[in-house]
N, C-alpha and C positions, 0 to 999 in steps of 0.2 A: 783607195782613199775616198773618204766621204765627200759628197758634193756640198758646196756651200749653198745655203738657201739664198735665193736672189731677194735683195731688199727692194721694197717699193719706194718710189720717190715720195717725199713728204706730202706733196699735194694730193696724192691718191688717198691718203689717210685723213686729209683735212675735212672739216665740216663744210658742206656747200654753203656758199654765200646766198642769203636771201635778200633780194633787192626790193625796196619799197618805194612807191612814189608818194606825192603829197596827199593824194586821196586816201591811200592806205593809212597814213598817219592821222589825217583828219578823223577818219572813222574809228581808229584804234584808240586815240587819245582824247578825242572830242576837243580839239584845239582849233583855233582860227588860222587862216592863211597868214595873217599878220604875225601871230605868235611864232609860226614856223619860220617866217622870214627873219624875225628877230633872232631866233636861235642860230640861223645860218650866218647872219651878219656879225653876231657876237662870237662866232667860232665855237659855239656850244655843240653843234651837230654837224659833223663833216658831211659834205655832199659831193656828188659826182654828176657832171653834166655830160650827157651823151646825146648828140644830135639835137641840142637845144633843150632837152628834157632833163629835169633834175631827179636824181635817184639817191636813196639813202640805204646804207647797210643796216640790216636789223641788229647786228651786233653793236654798231655804233649807237643806235637808239638805246639798247640795253645798258651800255656804258654810261650814257647821259643820265638815264633814270637812276642808275646805281649811285652815281656821283652826287645826285641831288636828293637821295632818299633821306627822309627825316623821320625820326622816332620809330614807332611801330614795334620795337624790340624784336624778339624772335630771330630766326635765322633764315 
């Protein structure tokens, strides 16, 4: 009888989460601390507080930018 191939849990196949802090976002997007604070308070960019420090998921940032993309055409 052939052996069944063992399936891996979904999390083993998942893309690793890249965490970013505010300094990463300042350098990447050239935004001010106030802009980032506004995005958080308006619920535009989810954040995670760990031991008092705020972190953001890179995937959440990509989603924010995609939702607010304007013009440009192309794909």
